[in-house]
BAVEXKE-892015 format. One line per 3 residues: number of its first residue (from 1); for each residue x, y, z of C-alpha. Coordinates in nm, 3 decimals. Example, Ala and Ser with C-alpha at 12.3 -4.5 7.8 and 13.67 -1.06 7.14 Angstrom:
<rs>
1 = 1.230 -0.450 0.780 ~ 1.367 -0.106 0.714
</rs>
This chain:
<rs>
1 = 18.533 6.175 1.989 ~ 18.612 6.071 2.341 ~ 18.792 5.752 2.372
4 = 18.666 5.398 2.400 ~ 18.644 5.313 2.737 ~ 18.613 4.895 2.837
7 = 18.381 4.786 3.073 ~ 18.342 4.508 3.317 ~ 18.470 4.226 3.096
10 = 18.768 3.973 3.100 ~ 18.906 3.785 2.791 ~ 19.043 3.451 2.839
13 = 19.198 3.154 2.603 ~ 19.101 2.929 2.912 ~ 18.779 2.763 2.841
16 = 18.519 2.724 3.124 ~ 18.475 2.418 3.341 ~ 18.108 2.417 3.291
19 = 17.832 2.622 3.150 ~ 17.471 2.669 3.260 ~ 17.168 2.795 3.055
22 = 16.894 2.983 3.216 ~ 16.589 3.169 3.032 ~ 16.448 3.500 3.096
25 = 16.095 3.631 2.983 ~ 16.135 3.975 2.804 ~ 15.908 4.182 2.598
28 = 16.070 4.112 2.272 ~ 16.087 3.696 2.351 ~ 16.242 3.422 2.582
31 = 16.600 3.520 2.613 ~ 16.880 3.283 2.681 ~ 17.113 3.333 2.937
34 = 17.454 3.120 2.965 ~ 17.704 3.176 3.281 ~ 18.018 2.991 3.354
37 = 18.102 2.832 3.726 ~ 18.245 3.171 3.828 ~ 17.935 3.365 3.759
40 = 18.021 3.542 3.450 ~ 17.803 3.596 3.147 ~ 17.933 3.387 2.878
43 = 17.645 3.415 2.604 ~ 17.295 3.631 2.589 ~ 17.055 3.539 2.292
46 = 16.702 3.462 2.219 ~ 16.534 3.127 2.239 ~ 16.453 3.121 1.875
49 = 16.833 3.134 1.794 ~ 16.906 2.861 2.040 ~ 17.084 2.636 1.750
52 = 17.292 2.931 1.643 ~ 17.403 3.004 1.996 ~ 17.494 2.652 2.066
55 = 17.727 2.651 1.735 ~ 17.906 2.975 1.864 ~ 17.962 2.821 2.198
58 = 18.115 2.510 2.056 ~ 18.346 2.739 1.832 ~ 18.452 2.911 2.138
61 = 18.462 2.636 2.392 ~ 18.457 2.310 2.205 ~ 18.308 2.028 2.423
64 = 18.172 2.248 2.696 ~ 17.789 2.249 2.653 ~ 17.543 2.429 2.856
67 = 17.320 2.249 3.100 ~ 17.014 2.365 3.260 ~ 17.063 2.580 3.562
70 = 16.994 2.897 3.728 ~ 17.199 3.226 3.639 ~ 17.336 3.469 3.927
73 = 17.031 3.652 4.046 ~ 17.241 3.993 4.020 ~ 17.260 3.922 3.656
76 = 16.892 3.842 3.598 ~ 16.796 4.131 3.801 ~ 17.005 4.398 3.596
79 = 16.851 4.232 3.289 ~ 16.489 4.264 3.402 ~ 16.545 4.640 3.512
82 = 16.690 4.703 3.174 ~ 16.367 4.561 2.991 ~ 16.181 4.766 3.255
85 = 16.363 5.080 3.150 ~ 16.666 5.110 3.383 ~ 16.901 5.120 3.110
88 = 17.250 5.188 3.288 ~ 17.272 4.883 3.480 ~ 17.416 4.671 3.186
91 = 17.774 4.781 3.208 ~ 17.789 4.620 3.572 ~ 17.724 4.291 3.458
94 = 18.106 4.088 3.427 ~ 18.124 3.887 3.100 ~ 18.378 3.672 2.943
97 = 18.434 3.531 2.608 ~ 18.653 3.349 2.374 ~ 18.702 3.456 2.009
100 = 18.971 3.616 1.820 ~ 19.182 3.906 1.939 ~ 19.052 4.116 1.692
103 = 18.670 4.016 1.765 ~ 18.748 4.078 2.129 ~ 18.878 4.412 2.074
106 = 18.561 4.485 1.877 ~ 18.320 4.334 2.122 ~ 18.507 4.559 2.421
109 = 18.448 4.865 2.209 ~ 18.083 4.818 2.159 ~ 18.036 4.834 2.550
112 = 18.171 5.189 2.528 ~ 17.847 5.289 2.306 ~ 17.638 5.423 2.574
115 = 17.246 5.379 2.575 ~ 17.073 5.630 2.338 ~ 17.388 5.667 2.131
118 = 17.468 5.477 1.809 ~ 17.773 5.414 1.599 ~ 17.824 5.339 1.232
121 = 18.044 5.062 1.143 ~ 18.284 5.339 1.001 ~ 18.282 5.520 1.335
124 = 18.358 5.212 1.518 ~ 18.639 5.132 1.287 ~ 18.790 5.438 1.339
127 = 18.766 5.440 1.700 ~ 18.963 5.101 1.707 ~ 19.240 5.249 1.509
130 = 19.168 5.063 1.182 ~ 18.938 5.270 0.965 ~ 19.009 5.053 0.663
133 = 18.857 4.749 0.828 ~ 18.487 4.852 0.821 ~ 18.396 4.515 0.670
136 = 18.600 4.306 0.948 ~ 18.429 4.510 1.197 ~ 18.078 4.429 1.070
139 = 18.165 4.069 1.070 ~ 18.321 4.064 1.436 ~ 17.983 4.276 1.528
142 = 17.773 4.005 1.417 ~ 17.973 3.757 1.586 ~ 17.912 3.870 1.905
145 = 17.815 3.609 2.150 ~ 17.660 3.846 2.411 ~ 17.351 4.037 2.280
148 = 17.226 4.355 2.486 ~ 17.499 4.357 2.719 ~ 17.752 4.366 2.456
151 = 17.531 4.605 2.244 ~ 17.609 4.521 1.893 ~ 17.208 4.650 1.807
154 = 17.360 5.014 1.882 ~ 17.577 5.002 1.554 ~ 17.387 5.113 1.234
157 = 17.446 5.207 0.859 ~ 17.647 5.545 0.786 ~ 17.312 5.704 0.681
160 = 17.144 5.610 1.006 ~ 16.946 5.311 0.887 ~ 16.903 4.974 1.040
163 = 17.146 4.704 0.950 ~ 17.155 4.359 0.998 ~ 17.080 4.193 1.358
166 = 17.106 3.807 1.433 ~ 16.798 3.862 1.646 ~ 16.631 3.995 1.377
169 = 16.542 4.390 1.274 ~ 16.220 4.390 1.476 ~ 16.420 4.335 1.797
172 = 16.673 4.585 1.710 ~ 16.441 4.858 1.639 ~ 16.260 4.773 1.980
175 = 16.561 4.792 2.161 ~ 16.715 5.132 1.989 ~ 16.348 5.269 2.046
178 = 16.358 5.117 2.427 ~ 16.675 5.309 2.456 ~ 16.542 5.656 2.276
181 = 16.823 5.626 2.003 ~ 16.794 5.820 1.688 ~ 16.798 5.622 1.365
184 = 16.629 5.600 1.052 ~ 16.334 5.357 1.074 ~ 16.400 5.186 0.724
187 = 16.640 4.862 0.701 ~ 16.947 4.945 0.488 ~ 16.861 4.715 0.204
190 = 16.507 4.874 0.161 ~ 16.697 5.200 0.131 ~ 16.920 5.100 -0.119
193 = 16.646 4.937 -0.336 ~ 16.450 5.270 -0.306 ~ 16.766 5.453 -0.420
196 = 16.810 5.219 -0.711 ~ 16.434 5.265 -0.824 ~ 16.480 5.619 -0.806
199 = 16.792 5.626 -1.023 ~ 16.613 5.410 -1.273 ~ 16.316 5.668 -1.271
202 = 16.542 5.946 -1.337 ~ 16.703 5.757 -1.598 ~ 16.378 5.689 -1.769
205 = 16.284 6.048 -1.734 ~ 16.583 6.146 -1.917 ~ 16.542 5.913 -2.188
208 = 16.206 6.035 -2.234 ~ 16.326 6.361 -2.379 ~ 16.536 6.202 -2.662
211 = 16.424 6.255 -3.013 ~ 16.093 6.032 -3.042 ~ 16.055 6.046 -2.669
214 = 16.182 5.689 -2.656 ~ 16.489 5.528 -2.508 ~ 16.785 5.453 -2.740
217 = 16.925 5.129 -2.734
</rs>
């Protein structure tokens, strides 16, 4: 496995002086772009998740609330081109975020997953040097405030199945297909249910061979 390489990001405990909120039409819904006074990307989410994004920003930055504004044109241009098929430009977007030191290490690691690649949670934890912290890595992944640019959608189940995504499984499926990534096109929960049903069927078949053809209680 090659070592993780951080991309263009900056972690800081100093909150921004101001945040501005812009919007961008995409093939999978209206996107929300939050940038600070220096032009750094602070959040990227979806219009149907605006209340959730607002709660996360309050957690990170307290009373600094985004006001309507215009994101830097270079940021919007790269995002437009990504949705049009130019996948490599996301790494040029400069971003900043709050969060705990552990969360920030996970978010930085996500940017090392190239378009078309996927990691399991276990692989990501191992690359971070904490293979026993899979659950914690998953929780940090789910708290990522900068969707797409910090590509939490590229983390999938160990069996290749789709796992939870704040923007919804349909968006995750679209993004991975857009990037030509390999995955099992079935949610992890459905796989678990199918396996459980399969195990139950196997048990019933075995019980049917007991004397009298009936299960014993």
